[in-house]
N, C-alpha and C positions, 0 to 999 in steps of 0.2 A: 504493500500500500504506500509506504513511504517512497519507494523507488518510482512508482507511478505518479505520485504527487510531484516529485522532483522533476520527472521528465516533462510533465505538463507545463511546468513553470520555467523551463529552460527556453530562452529566446530562440525563435526559429533560425535566426542568422547564425547562432552558435552551431546548430546542426549542419548548416550549409558550410561554414568555415571548416569544421572537422572533416566533412566529406571531401571538399575540394582540396584540402591539404593532403589527405590520404591519397586521393586520385593523382594529384600532381607528383607525389613521391613514388607512385607505382612504377613509373619508367625506370627510375634509378634503382628501386628495389629489385626489379626483374634483372637488370644488368648485374647487380651485386650478387644475386642468387646464382646466376649462371657462372659468375666468376668463382664463387665458392665451389660449384660443381667441378670446375676445371682443376681444382686442387684435390679432389677426391674422385679421380677417374676409376671406372670399373671396366677393366680390360680395354683401356684406351677410350672408353665412352664417357661422356658427361651425363651423369644421371639427372642433373637439373638443367636439361636442355630447354630451349625455348618451347619446343613442342610439348614436352612433358609438363612444363609449368602451365601453359595455356590449357591443356587437357585436364589436368588435375584441379586447377583453380576453378574451372567451369563446374566440375563435379562438386567441389566444396560449395560453390555458390548455389547449386541446385539443392543440395542437402539442407541449406538454410532457408532459401527463398521459397521453396515449395510449401513448407509449413506456414510461412508468413502469409502467403497468398492462397492458402488452401480453400478459403471461402469463395474465391473467384474461379477456382478450378473445378467447377461442377459439370455434371453430364449435360445439364441444360445449356450452360454457356458454350460448351464445345459443339453441341448440336445446333446451336443458333448460328454458327459460322457457315456461310455458304461455301461452295466449291471455289468460287472466285476469291473469297476471303482467305481460304487455306492456301491457294496458289500464291497470292500476294504475300501472305505472311511467311511462306517458305522462302520466297525470293528475298524478302527483307532479312530473314534470319541468316540466309547464306551470305549475303553481302555484309551485314553488320555483326553477325555472330561467328562467322568463320573466316571469310576472306580478309576483312579489315583488321581484326586483331592479329591474325597470323602474319600479315605483312608488317604490321607495327612491331611485333616481336622479333621478326627477322631483321628489320631495320635497326632495332636497338643493339643487335650484335655486330652491326657493320658501320655504324655512325656514332658520333658523339650524341649523348643523351640530349644535350642542349639543342643540337640541330634538329633532332626528332621533335622536340617540344615546340620550337619556334616554327619550323617548316609545317608542322601539323596545324598551325593556326590558320592555314588556308581553308580549313573545313567550314568555319562559319561563313566566310564570303562565298564559298561554293554553294552552301545551303541557300543563302539569300538569292544568289544568281539563279539557281535552279527553280526556286520558289517563284521568282518573277517571271521566268521564261515559261515554266510548265503550269504553274498554278495561278499566274497572273496576279500575284500578291503586289501590294503597293508599298514602296519604301519611302520614308521621308528623306529629306536632303541630308540630314545628319547621319543616317544609316548608310547612305550611298558614299558620303565622304569618308566615314569610318572604315567601310569595307575597302575602298581604294587605298587608303593609307595603310591598312593592315597588309594588303598585298604588296605594297612597296616595301614594308618592313621585312616580309618574307624574302623578297628579291634581294634586298641588301644583305640579309643574313647569309644568303648563298653566294652572292657575287663578291663579297669581301673576303671570302675564303678561297683557298686553292686546293680542292680535294686531290689527294694523291692518285686516286683512281676516279676518273670522270667519264663514265660511259656515254654521257650526253653532254655536248658542249654547243651552245648557241651564242656566239659572241662572248660577252663577259659572263654569261650564265653557264656555269659548269656544275653539273649535278653528279654527285657521287651516288653509288648504288643504294646506300642507306637513305639518302634524300629522295631518290626515285621511288623506293618502296614505301616511304612515308606518304608521298603524294598519292600514290595508287591506293594505299590503305584508307586515307581520309576521304578520297574521292568515292570509294565504295561506301563508306559510312554516310557521306553526304547524300548520295543517291538513295540509300535506304531510308534516310530521314525524310526526304521529300516524298517518297512513295508512301511512307507511313502517314505523313501529314495528309496526303490526298485521299488515301483509301482505307486506312485503318484507325481513324479517329473514333470509331464507335466501339472498338475493342477495349476491354478493361486493361488497366496497367499491369495487373498481376498475370493475366492470361498472356498478354503481349510479351512480357518479360520472360516468363517460364518457357513458352513455346520457342521464343528466339534462342534461349540458352540451349534447350534440348536439341533443336534442329541444327544450330550452329556447331555444337559439340560433335554431333554425329557426322555432319558433313566434313568438318575439319579432320576428324579421325579417318574417314574414308579417303579424303584427298591425300593426307600424309602417308597412309598405307600404299596408295597408288603410286605416289612419287618416290617414297623411300623404302617401301616394303614394311611388313608388320614388325620386323626386327627393330625398326626405329623406336618402338615403344617397349623394348625388352626390359628397360630399367624403370618402368612406370610404377612398379611396386617397391622400389628402393626405399628402405627406411630413412635414408638421408633426405631423399626427395620429400617424403610425406612429413618428416620432422619439420622441415622449413615451410612446406606448403600449408600445414595446419596453422602455423603462426601467420603466414601470409594471408591465408584464407580468412582467419578470424579478424585480423586487423584491417586489411584492405577490402576484402570482398564483403564480409559480414557487417562490420562496424561502418565501413564506408558506404555501402549500399543502403543500409537501414537509416543512417543519418541523412543521406541524400534524399531518400523518399520522404522521410518525415519533415525535413527542412523545406522541401519544395511544396508539400501540401499545406504548410503553415505560412508560406511566404507569398509576397506579390511578385509579379514578373520582374519588376525593376530591381527588387532586393536580390532575387536569385541571379539575375544577369550581372549585377554589381559585384557580388562575391565571386562569381565565375570568372570575371574579367581578370582577377588576380592569379588565375591558374598558371600562366607562363612564368610569372615571377616566383611563385612557390615552387614550380618545377625546377627552375634554375638553381634556387637556393638548396633544394633537396639534392640535386646532382653534386653540388659542391660539398654539402655536409656528409652525404652517404658515400660518394665515390671520389671526392676530392677533385672533381672535374672543374678546373678553373675556366670561367667564361672567357672567350676570346673577344677581341675588339669588335668583330662582326656580330657577336651575340649582344654586346652592349648597344651597338648602333641599331641593329635590326629589332631587338627587343624593345628599345625605347620608342621606335616608330610604331611598332605593333601596339604598345600600350596607348600611344596617342590615338591610334585608330579605334581601340576599344573604348576610349573615353568618348569619342564622337558617337560611337554606337550606343553607348550608355545614355547620352543626351537624347538620342532618337527614341530609345525605349522609354525614357522618362516622359517624353512628349506624348507617346502613344498611350501610356498608362496613367497619365496625370488625373484622369477622371475615374480610374478604377482602383479599388483597394482590396478587392476580394482575393481569396487564396487561389493559387494556381490550380487549374483543372487537370484532368487526366491527360487530355490531348496535349496540352502545353507542357506537362511533365515529360512526356515522351520526346517532344521537340527539344526542350532545354537539355534534357538528359543526353540526347545525341550530340548536342553542340559542345558538351563538356569535353569530349574527346575520350582518350583511352582511360578506362576506369579499372584496370587491373584484371579484367576478364574479357 
């Protein structure tokens, strides 16, 4: 009773700050875990590989989130979905639950964490552009300015560096493999977000989340087996892997996800967007504290420009929601949740 009373009186933004901080640190934590795995090889294999981390973290998330959303996972709710709903939900699950996180995990092993964080900030502009193009959404001038400035910041982050391996070079824009994978990953997530916004806004948050996790995990496993053979998961039962994944799952997946959902339900759009705008800064700080990754000049310049773009976006959101103070609905939770970027699963 005392715990419930305390939880009800915790400010909504506190939940959002906890969640965004944990999500921002997840990139660095994944890299740290894979580094630990390289120090404890099993017959030359890393038991805490990116694939194992993604697969097991999804299982941890399902074990916790299914009981949380059990009331939304009824036979009636499943039967209420049409064949078209299922087809769209599966496509979205494959894009955002399998392809996007897999590409981000691989990118983290091939690029600086700060690069993945900052380059990944092209996802919100992509979502806005696709929403205008496909859904005919209207943006105010502040959102347009903010989006363009954020894109400039991402470009500066890339152009001010000289990747040792640049598969793609277009003038001053030289993209390393990690940056390319990041762009592909967030593009898949952005497409999934717009599809969800257009076709799945009538589906409950719990059903949407659980189905996406289940389908994404299954598809990811099948793709990994096809590409690397089933032996790729030979160490998935490693005690070392589960030892760290239980901690990772509890802190990032469980606490992070539950704080995120609770904070969004109790907050307004502008409050959630404001807290979320600090995600790049928190991610860079986490990379320094966890990995000792010193930001480069390109990160300072590109990050500062991106923050300026986020400020203009925030002004645009304030203007849109100045007359609204109600809590965020389910559809908006899905949209804002997707814009947060990588959340550890």
